[in-house]
BADREN-164954 format. One record per residue (C-alpha): residue number from 1; residue in three letters; x, y, z. Coordinates in steps of 0.02 Angstrom, whole numbers, m for minus. Each point is the difference from the previous one (the first is absolute). Layout:
// residues N
+-----+--------+--------+--------+--------+
| num | residu |      u |      v |      w |
+-----+--------+--------+--------+--------+
| NUM |    ALA |      X |      Y |      Z |
...
+-----+--------+--------+--------+--------+
//
This chain:
// residues 344
+-----+--------+--------+--------+--------+
| num | residu |      u |      v |      w |
+-----+--------+--------+--------+--------+
|   1 |    MET |   1084 |   m919 |    644 |
|   2 |    GLN |    m62 |    177 |      0 |
|   3 |    VAL |   m159 |     29 |   m110 |
|   4 |    VAL |    m34 |    165 |    m81 |
|   5 |    ASP |   m161 |     10 |    m95 |
|   6 |    LEU |     m9 |    128 |   m129 |
|   7 |    ARG |   m132 |    m67 |   m111 |
|   8 |    SER |   m138 |    124 |     47 |
|   9 |    ASP |    m62 |    110 |    140 |
|  10 |    THR |   m155 |   m116 |      6 |
|  11 |    ILE |    101 |   m112 |    116 |
|  12 |    THR |      0 |    123 |    140 |
|  13 |    LYS |    m60 |    m67 |    166 |
|  14 |    PRO |   m122 |    100 |    112 |
|  15 |    THR |     75 |    105 |    140 |
|  16 |    LEU |    m20 |    m51 |    178 |
|  17 |    LYS |   m115 |    147 |     27 |
|  18 |    MET |   m107 |    m61 |   m152 |
|  19 |    ARG |    m16 |   m170 |     78 |
|  20 |    GLU |    m47 |     77 |    168 |
|  21 |    VAL |   m142 |    109 |    m67 |
|  22 |    MET |    m60 |   m143 |   m119 |
|  23 |    ALA |    m27 |   m111 |    156 |
|  24 |    GLN |    m94 |    144 |     93 |
|  25 |    ALA |    m99 |     71 |   m148 |
|  26 |    GLU |   m182 |     39 |     24 |
|  27 |    VAL |    m94 |    m84 |   m138 |
|  28 |    GLY |   m173 |    m25 |    m78 |
|  29 |    ASP |    m79 |    m58 |   m158 |
|  30 |    ASP |     76 |    102 |   m139 |
|  31 |    VAL |   m122 |    m54 |   m135 |
|  32 |    TYR |   m131 |     82 |    106 |
|  33 |    GLY |    110 |    152 |     21 |
|  34 |    GLU |     20 |    m41 |    186 |
|  35 |    ASP |    190 |    m27 |     25 |
|  36 |    PRO |     61 |    160 |     90 |
|  37 |    THR |    182 |    m35 |    m42 |
|  38 |    VAL |    m37 |    m19 |   m183 |
|  39 |    ASN |   m103 |    153 |      3 |
|  40 |    ARG |    144 |    102 |     80 |
|  41 |    LEU |    123 |    m70 |   m127 |
|  42 |    GLU |   m108 |     48 |   m147 |
|  43 |    ASN |    m36 |    174 |     68 |
|  44 |    MET |    185 |     28 |     40 |
|  45 |    ALA |     59 |    m62 |   m168 |
|  46 |    ALA |   m136 |    107 |    m96 |
|  47 |    GLU |     53 |    160 |     91 |
|  48 |    LEU |    188 |    m40 |    m26 |
|  49 |    VAL |    m18 |     m3 |   m192 |
|  50 |    GLY |   m125 |    131 |    m11 |
|  51 |    LYS |   m147 |   m104 |    m64 |
|  52 |    GLU |   m175 |     m7 |     66 |
|  53 |    ALA |     m8 |   m187 |     46 |
|  54 |    ALA |    107 |   m154 |      4 |
|  55 |    LEU |    m17 |   m189 |     m3 |
|  56 |    PHE |    103 |   m125 |     92 |
|  57 |    VAL |     40 |   m151 |   m117 |
|  58 |    PRO |    104 |   m157 |     20 |
|  59 |    SER |    129 |     43 |   m138 |
|  60 |    GLY |     59 |    127 |   m117 |
|  61 |    THR |    m47 |   m106 |   m153 |
|  62 |    MET |   m179 |     m8 |     68 |
|  63 |    GLY |     m1 |    193 |     24 |
|  64 |    ASN |     64 |     32 |   m182 |
|  65 |    GLN |   m125 |   m125 |    m66 |
|  66 |    LEU |   m147 |     79 |     98 |
|  67 |    ALA |     56 |    170 |    m67 |
|  68 |    VAL |    m11 |    m64 |   m181 |
|  69 |    MET |   m166 |    m88 |     37 |
|  70 |    THR |    m77 |    155 |     80 |
|  71 |    HIS |     57 |    130 |   m122 |
|  72 |    THR |    m41 |    m93 |   m160 |
|  73 |    GLN |   m137 |   m103 |    m92 |
|  74 |    PRO |     26 |   m163 |    m91 |
|  75 |    GLY |     62 |     39 |   m175 |
|  76 |    ASP |     98 |    155 |     45 |
|  77 |    GLU |    191 |     21 |    m32 |
|  78 |    ILE |    117 |     50 |    132 |
|  79 |    ILE |    165 |     85 |    m39 |
|  80 |    LEU |    150 |    m54 |    104 |
|  81 |    GLY |    188 |    m34 |     m6 |
|  82 |    GLN |     62 |   m157 |    m92 |
|  83 |    GLU |    119 |    m25 |    155 |
|  84 |    SER |   m136 |     44 |    133 |
|  85 |    HIS |    m43 |   m119 |    144 |
|  86 |    ILE |   m184 |      0 |    m51 |
|  87 |    PHE |     46 |    m54 |   m176 |
|  88 |    TYR |    154 |   m111 |     37 |
|  89 |    TYR |    m34 |    m82 |    168 |
|  90 |    GLU |   m184 |    m13 |     38 |
|  91 |    VAL |    m40 |   m155 |   m104 |
|  92 |    GLY |   m106 |     91 |   m127 |
|  93 |    GLY |   m125 |     41 |    134 |
|  94 |    PHE |    m70 |    153 |    m80 |
|  95 |    ALA |    m56 |   m105 |   m158 |
|  96 |    LYS |    m82 |   m142 |     95 |
|  97 |    LEU |    m76 |     97 |    151 |
|  98 |    SER |    m47 |    171 |    m86 |
|  99 |    GLY |    m13 |    m54 |   m184 |
| 100 |    VAL |    112 |    141 |    m59 |
| 101 |    GLN |    143 |     m1 |   m128 |
| 102 |    ALA |    173 |     85 |     21 |
| 103 |    ARG |     88 |    125 |   m107 |
| 104 |    THR |    177 |      9 |     52 |
| 105 |    LEU |    127 |    134 |    m11 |
| 106 |    ASP |    192 |      7 |     31 |
| 107 |    ASP |     28 |     32 |    181 |
| 108 |    SER |    176 |    m62 |     14 |
| 109 |    ILE |     56 |    157 |     92 |
| 110 |    GLY |   m147 |    m16 |    118 |
| 111 |    ILE |   m136 |    101 |    m90 |
| 112 |    PHE |    m57 |     28 |   m182 |
| 113 |    SER |     m1 |    170 |    m82 |
| 114 |    GLY |   m148 |    113 |    m19 |
| 115 |    ASP |     16 |     m1 |   m188 |
| 116 |    ASP |     m2 |   m193 |     m2 |
| 117 |    LEU |   m153 |      5 |    106 |
| 118 |    LYS |    m94 |    115 |   m112 |
| 119 |    SER |     37 |   m101 |   m150 |
| 120 |    VAL |    m93 |   m151 |     65 |
| 121 |    ILE |   m149 |     77 |     84 |
| 122 |    ARG |   m149 |    m62 |    m97 |
| 123 |    ASP |   m107 |    113 |   m102 |
| 124 |    ASP |   m190 |    m18 |     13 |
| 125 |    ASN |    m22 |   m125 |   m144 |
| 126 |    ILE |   m126 |   m138 |    m13 |
| 127 |    HIS |    144 |   m124 |    m35 |
| 128 |    TYR |    106 |     38 |    149 |
| 129 |    PRO |     m5 |    m53 |    182 |
| 130 |    LYS |    m14 |    152 |    122 |
| 131 |    THR |    160 |     54 |     86 |
| 132 |    GLY |    m66 |    m33 |    179 |
| 133 |    LEU |    156 |     18 |    111 |
| 134 |    ILE |    181 |     50 |      5 |
| 135 |    CYS |    120 |    m84 |    126 |
| 136 |    LEU |    161 |     53 |     65 |
| 137 |    GLU |    127 |    m68 |    129 |
| 138 |    ASN |    108 |     83 |    129 |
| 139 |    THR |    129 |    m62 |     48 |
| 140 |    HIS |     18 |    m97 |   m161 |
| 141 |    ASN |     56 |   m183 |     35 |
| 142 |    ARG |     66 |    m54 |   m167 |
| 143 |    ALA |     78 |    171 |    m39 |
| 144 |    GLY |    113 |    m36 |    155 |
| 145 |    GLY |   m106 |     78 |    140 |
| 146 |    VAL |      7 |    173 |    m75 |
| 147 |    ALA |   m102 |    133 |     84 |
| 148 |    ILE |   m109 |     98 |   m121 |
| 149 |    THR |     m4 |    184 |     34 |
| 150 |    LYS |   m161 |    105 |     29 |
| 151 |    GLU |     37 |     95 |   m157 |
| 152 |    LYS |      6 |   m160 |   m108 |
| 153 |    THR |   m161 |    m67 |     87 |
| 154 |    ASP |    m93 |    163 |    m21 |
| 155 |    MET |     50 |      9 |   m189 |
| 156 |    ILE |    m92 |   m159 |    m32 |
| 157 |    CYS |   m144 |     51 |    113 |
| 158 |    LYS |    m23 |    156 |    m97 |
| 159 |    VAL |    m22 |   m102 |   m158 |
| 160 |    ALA |   m122 |   m117 |     84 |
| 161 |    GLN |   m103 |    137 |     73 |
| 162 |    LYS |     m7 |     95 |   m166 |
| 163 |    ASN |    m80 |   m167 |    m72 |
| 164 |    ASN |   m106 |    m42 |    149 |
| 165 |    ILE |     94 |   m161 |     36 |
| 166 |    PRO |     32 |    m58 |    185 |
| 167 |    ILE |    178 |    m40 |     53 |
| 168 |    HIS |     46 |   m137 |    123 |
| 169 |    LEU |    165 |     m2 |     87 |
| 170 |    ASP |     83 |   m168 |     53 |
| 171 |    GLY |     99 |     75 |    144 |
| 172 |    ALA |     51 |   m165 |     75 |
| 173 |    ARG |    160 |     81 |     59 |
| 174 |    LEU |    m79 |    177 |      6 |
| 175 |    PHE |     88 |     48 |    156 |
| 176 |    ASN |    175 |    m42 |    m69 |
| 177 |    ALA |    m41 |    127 |   m137 |
| 178 |    VAL |    m56 |    128 |    126 |
| 179 |    ILE |    162 |    m22 |    103 |
| 180 |    GLN |    107 |      5 |   m155 |
| 181 |    LEU |    m81 |    155 |    m77 |
| 182 |    ASP |    m18 |     90 |    172 |
| 183 |    ILE |   m184 |     45 |    m32 |
| 184 |    GLU |   m162 |    m21 |     95 |
| 185 |    VAL |    m98 |   m152 |    m49 |
| 186 |    LYS |   m156 |    106 |    m27 |
| 187 |    GLU |     87 |    107 |   m131 |
| 188 |    LEU |     77 |   m141 |    m95 |
| 189 |    VAL |   m166 |    m88 |    m23 |
| 190 |    LYS |   m110 |    157 |     m2 |
| 191 |    ASN |    m54 |    m17 |   m185 |
| 192 |    VAL |    m31 |   m182 |    m10 |
| 193 |    ASP |   m176 |    m69 |     20 |
| 194 |    SER |     43 |   m157 |     92 |
| 195 |    VAL |    161 |    m69 |     86 |
| 196 |    MET |     54 |   m163 |     74 |
| 197 |    PHE |    144 |    m23 |    121 |
| 198 |    CYS |     67 |   m144 |     92 |
| 199 |    LEU |     24 |    m20 |    188 |
| 200 |    SER |     92 |   m164 |    m18 |
| 201 |    LYS |    158 |     53 |    m94 |
| 202 |    GLY |    122 |    124 |     77 |
| 203 |    LEU |   m124 |     56 |    128 |
| 204 |    ALA |     11 |   m175 |     71 |
| 205 |    ALA |   m178 |    m43 |     46 |
| 206 |    PRO |    m34 |   m188 |    m24 |
| 207 |    VAL |   m138 |     14 |   m126 |
| 208 |    GLY |   m114 |    128 |    m80 |
| 209 |    SER |    m11 |    152 |   m116 |
| 210 |    ILE |   m106 |    159 |    m13 |
| 211 |    LEU |   m104 |     61 |   m148 |
| 212 |    ALA |    m59 |    184 |      5 |
| 213 |    GLY |   m105 |    109 |   m101 |
| 214 |    SER |   m171 |     90 |      0 |
| 215 |    LYS |   m131 |    m52 |    119 |
| 216 |    GLU |   m108 |    m67 |   m147 |
| 217 |    PHE |    146 |    m96 |    m75 |
| 218 |    ILE |     40 |    m82 |    166 |
| 219 |    GLU |   m180 |    m55 |     28 |
| 220 |    GLN |     m1 |    m84 |   m164 |
| 221 |    ALA |    179 |    m73 |     27 |
| 222 |    ARG |    m67 |    m67 |    172 |
| 223 |    LYS |   m137 |    m92 |    m88 |
| 224 |    ASN |    121 |    m70 |   m131 |
| 225 |    ARG |    120 |    m50 |    134 |
| 226 |    LYS |   m143 |   m104 |     76 |
| 227 |    MET |    m27 |    m76 |   m168 |
| 228 |    LEU |    176 |    m55 |    m14 |
| 229 |    GLY |      1 |    m79 |    165 |
| 230 |    GLY |     94 |    137 |     83 |
| 231 |    GLY |   m126 |     40 |    138 |
| 232 |    MET |     93 |    m36 |    162 |
| 233 |    ARG |    m83 |    m18 |    170 |
| 234 |    GLN |    102 |     39 |    152 |
| 235 |    SER |    137 |     70 |   m105 |
| 236 |    GLY |     44 |    133 |    135 |
| 237 |    ILE |    133 |   m123 |     55 |
| 238 |    ILE |    101 |     36 |   m157 |
| 239 |    ALA |    m53 |    178 |    m27 |
| 240 |    ALA |     73 |     37 |    171 |
| 241 |    ALA |    172 |    m34 |    m67 |
| 242 |    GLY |    m41 |    113 |   m146 |
| 243 |    LEU |    m34 |    148 |    118 |
| 244 |    ILE |    171 |    m23 |     72 |
| 245 |    ALA |     76 |    m15 |   m168 |
| 246 |    LEU |    m69 |    164 |    m55 |
| 247 |    ASP |     40 |     88 |    165 |
| 248 |    GLU |    176 |    m59 |     25 |
| 249 |    ARG |     74 |    m80 |   m152 |
| 250 |    VAL |    m12 |    132 |   m137 |
| 251 |    GLU |    146 |    107 |     57 |
| 252 |    GLU |    105 |   m157 |     30 |
| 253 |    LEU |      3 |    m34 |   m188 |
| 254 |    GLN |    138 |    116 |    m18 |
| 255 |    VAL |    114 |   m130 |     89 |
| 256 |    ASP |    m50 |   m124 |   m134 |
| 257 |    HIS |     52 |    119 |   m134 |
| 258 |    ASP |    164 |     33 |     86 |
| 259 |    LEU |     35 |   m185 |      7 |
| 260 |    ALA |    m38 |    m10 |   m187 |
| 261 |    ASN |    131 |    133 |    m37 |
| 262 |    ARG |    121 |    m84 |    118 |
| 263 |    LEU |    m14 |   m159 |    m95 |
| 264 |    ALA |     16 |     80 |   m168 |
| 265 |    LYS |    159 |     98 |     55 |
| 266 |    GLY |     81 |   m154 |     75 |
| 267 |    ILE |    m21 |    m98 |   m159 |
| 268 |    LYS |     59 |    141 |   m108 |
| 269 |    GLU |    154 |     19 |    109 |
| 270 |    ALA |     38 |   m185 |    m10 |
| 271 |    GLY |     37 |     18 |   m185 |
| 272 |    LEU |    m87 |   m159 |    m52 |
| 273 |    LYS |     25 |    m28 |   m182 |
| 274 |    ALA |   m151 |   m108 |    m23 |
| 275 |    ILE |   m118 |    111 |    105 |
| 276 |    ASP |    m51 |    179 |    m30 |
| 277 |    ILE |   m136 |    101 |     85 |
| 278 |    LYS |   m131 |     45 |   m130 |
| 279 |    GLU |   m101 |    117 |    114 |
| 280 |    VAL |    m42 |     41 |    177 |
| 281 |    ASN |   m169 |     72 |     38 |
| 282 |    THR |    m86 |      4 |    173 |
| 283 |    ASN |     30 |   m172 |     76 |
| 284 |    PHE |     39 |    m91 |   m164 |
| 285 |    VAL |    172 |    m37 |    m62 |
| 286 |    ILE |      9 |    m81 |   m174 |
| 287 |    LEU |    156 |    m95 |    m40 |
| 288 |    GLU |     53 |    m26 |   m176 |
| 289 |    VAL |     95 |   m161 |    m35 |
| 290 |    ASP |    125 |    m24 |   m140 |
| 291 |    GLU |    m61 |   m165 |    m65 |
| 292 |    ASP |    167 |    m30 |    m97 |
| 293 |    VAL |     77 |    m28 |    180 |
| 294 |    TYR |   m147 |    m70 |     99 |
| 295 |    THR |   m180 |    m36 |    m49 |
| 296 |    THR |   m131 |     83 |    108 |
| 297 |    ASP |    m55 |   m168 |     77 |
| 298 |    GLU |    188 |    m42 |     42 |
| 299 |    VAL |     20 |    167 |     93 |
| 300 |    LEU |   m168 |    m31 |     94 |
| 301 |    GLU |     59 |   m186 |     45 |
| 302 |    ILE |    171 |     64 |     66 |
| 303 |    LEU |    m84 |    127 |    109 |
| 304 |    ALA |   m126 |   m126 |     61 |
| 305 |    GLU |    144 |   m112 |     51 |
| 306 |    HIS |     52 |    126 |    123 |
| 307 |    GLY |   m181 |     42 |     67 |
| 308 |    VAL |    m27 |    155 |   m112 |
| 309 |    LYS |   m168 |      0 |    m87 |
| 310 |    MET |    m41 |    117 |   m147 |
| 311 |    THR |   m126 |     m8 |   m138 |
| 312 |    TYR |     23 |    m41 |   m190 |
| 313 |    PHE |    m59 |    154 |    m89 |
| 314 |    GLY |     20 |    m47 |   m182 |
| 315 |    SER |    150 |    m53 |   m102 |
| 316 |    GLY |    150 |     82 |     66 |
| 317 |    LEU |    m88 |     86 |    144 |
| 318 |    ILE |    m17 |    m39 |    184 |
| 319 |    ARG |   m114 |     98 |    130 |
| 320 |    ALA |     53 |     27 |    172 |
| 321 |    VAL |   m131 |     88 |    116 |
| 322 |    THR |     49 |     72 |    175 |
| 323 |    HIS |   m128 |      3 |    146 |
| 324 |    LYS |    m15 |     22 |    185 |
| 325 |    ASP |     62 |   m173 |     42 |
| 326 |    LEU |    173 |     30 |    m68 |
| 327 |    SER |    148 |     84 |     95 |
| 328 |    VAL |    161 |     92 |    m56 |
| 329 |    GLY |     88 |   m164 |     51 |
| 330 |    ASP |   m111 |    m98 |   m120 |
| 331 |    ILE |     37 |    112 |   m147 |
| 332 |    ASP |    191 |     m2 |     38 |
| 333 |    TYR |     m8 |   m186 |      1 |
| 334 |    VAL |    m83 |     m7 |   m171 |
| 335 |    ILE |    134 |    114 |    m69 |
| 336 |    GLU |    136 |   m108 |     80 |
| 337 |    VAL |    m76 |   m162 |    m81 |
| 338 |    MET |     m9 |     85 |   m170 |
| 339 |    ASN |    177 |     67 |     15 |
| 340 |    GLY |     62 |   m176 |     53 |
| 341 |    GLU |    m98 |   m107 |   m117 |
| 342 |    LEU |    m26 |    103 |   m157 |
| 343 |    LEU |    168 |     90 |    m20 |
| 344 |    VAL |     60 |    m52 |   m170 |
+-----+--------+--------+--------+--------+
//
């Protein structure tokens, strides 16, 4: 049976070239700052996003949590979207690791408004916590992979700068936004104080993310990384794949976006009464299920019986994510299965 895995772009396998450079990577002890491959990756990443320095971390979640920990003090309040990854999917890490509380805003379209932000920034009052950080996300996962424009990002940055509050950008799929918006990554993140992006999603490296910001910020984040157990030794073996990811995979993300649009178009043209396309952004396709015909779980089970894997995304919603390990033939097979099994 053919298997087409659309659950996430995290399931991508490293390329043959990545495997080759990993085997041959020059390594040293990175905790001592002596791994030349890690140093190259961090320098390349910092230059790419236009920041002074960068830090290689095992995961995007660790990168985000390090950003919160480094920007804030215990007792601070952070402002972030109620659907953001940091709030929704990171196990309450900011509360336990950084001792901060969250003030959430409506980011159902991928970003909250400047007016909403202004309304929740704390005054200097003895009763209030300090607003220590504002967090954004691009692309925004739970908003359906939507790419947030520079104009919208800068609008929030302007409010933050006026109030002397740092901004951290969770850019797990930052380069999908860059491709979608046709903008240089330096420009897109120019006005944020720190940015995290993953190497292990659409860029297809097997593991690792980057946290970037000022030199002083990264120095402290490096110490915090050690405290959290993220100090890696001969990590050039995995950093080598990250170099290939940044050098060769960024432009290829357009193929993933094209596959997402092909899938959406095919489902629409099939005329399935129980399935509609809620939205298509970057490499995400969000399917809306008419639960008067099928439950969401029933649709997922029917697809799974034919080797098609997608993700439950809430009542009546299914997420499909395209990535480098899928072909046009795979997408057409999914459309064929849906047309054959879900046509009511």
